[in-house]
N, C-alpha and C positions, 0 to 999 in steps of 0.2 A: 504494500500500500504506500502511496506517495505521502511523504511527511516533509513539510517545509522546514528548512534549516533555520529560518528566522524565529520559529516558535518551538523548536525541539531543544530541550535543555534551557539554557539562558535565553531570555527574550531579547531580540535586537529590534530597536526602533530607530527609524530615520525620519526626520521632519525637514521641512524647509527652514529658512532662517527666521521664522516668526518668533519673536522674543519671548512671549509667555510660555512657549513650549519648554524652555530651559528649566523652568520651575515645575510645570505641570507634569511632564513625563516622569521625572524621578519621584515626584510626590505620589503619583497614581500607580506606577509600575514597580516602584521600590528600588533599593540599592543594587539588586542583583540583575539589573538590566543594562545591556550594552546600548548606549544611546549616542547618536551622531546627528549632525545637521549638515545639509547641503545648502549653501548660500549661493544663489544665482546672482551674479553681478551683471547688470544690464546697462547698456549705453543709453544716453539721453536721446529722445526721439528727435528726428530731424524733419525737414519739410516733407520728405517722401513718406513719412509715417501717416497712417490713417488713424482716425479717431478710435476705432475699436481693435486695431491690430495689436498683438502682444509686443512688448519690447524685445529687442535683440539681446540675447545672452552673449556676453563677451568672455566671461570666465566663470568657473564654479569653484568655490572654496569648500573643502571638507573640514568640519570641525568636530573633534571628539569631545563630547560633553561628559560622558560617564562610561566607565568600564573600558572594554577593548572590542569595539565593533569590528566585525570582519569586513574588510574593505570591499570584497567582491559581492557583498550583500547590501551595500549602502547605495540606495537609490530611492527616489521619490516618485518614480513613474507609476507605481501601483496605486498610490493614493491620488495622484493627479488624474489617472484614468477613472478611478472610483468617483472622484468629485464631479468630473464632467459627465461621463457616460452613465454611471450608475445613479448618482444622486440627482444632478441637475436635469438630466434627460428623462428620468422616470418619476420623479417627485414634483408634482405641480407646485408645491410650496417653494421650490427653489428655481423655478424658471423666471426669466426676467419679465418685468412689466406684466404682472398677472394679478388677478384678484384671489388666487388660491392660497394666500399666505395664512399663517396661524395668527389669530389675534391674541392668544394667550400662550405663554412659554410652556405651560404644562401640556397643552394640545400639541405643540411642536415636538416636545420630547416624546410623547406617546406615539405620534405618527412615525418618528424616526426609529424608535425602538421596535415597533411592529414591522416597519420596512426592512430593517437590518436583520431581524430574526428570520423573516421570510427569505431574504436574499441569501443568508448564510446557511440556514438549516432546511429550508423547504425547496428552493429552486434548484433544479438540476442544470448545471452550467455545461453548455456544449463542449467547451474546450477541455473540461475536466471529465466529462461523462459521469459526474456525481456532484454533490453539493460541496461548497468550500469546507464545511465542517467535516464531511467525510474525508476529503482530501487531506485535511490537517490532522486527521486521526482523533478528533474529539467527538465524533458521532459515528455510529455503525450503519445508519441508514438515513434516508431522507425522512424528515418529519412530515406528518399530515398537518393540514391547516388547523385541525382540531387541537393539536399540541400548542398552537399559538393562541387560539381563541376558543376556550372551552364553551361548549353549548350547555345551557342549563335545562 
């Protein structure tokens, strides 16, 4: 069975250069976590830049924050893909210029918890031919929707 090296044994976490992560990751994952940040350094936009085009990355800095992260596993592409394709494209609450937003923080938290539980434990991913939880070795089979929303 496939087992991801980032979660086998010591946990390895990589974030972008967002400052609050330096306190949040050790606080929530604990001292036995290998934690690094990838800081993308971008150049200032010129006349050829369009309003919505992303800035051009000119260099990437690798910063070890805690532990001894394996350099070959340090990347943020997984979370970037998740943020764009998984969250923003599938959750109406995160699409731009929409009226599908949550008016209360508790509603947003509940919607996110339900979505991620479904995405990780219920949905069979084509690239894996199983759920991510099964691929990571934390579940033996795909859950049914009833596991997420018990019926009375």
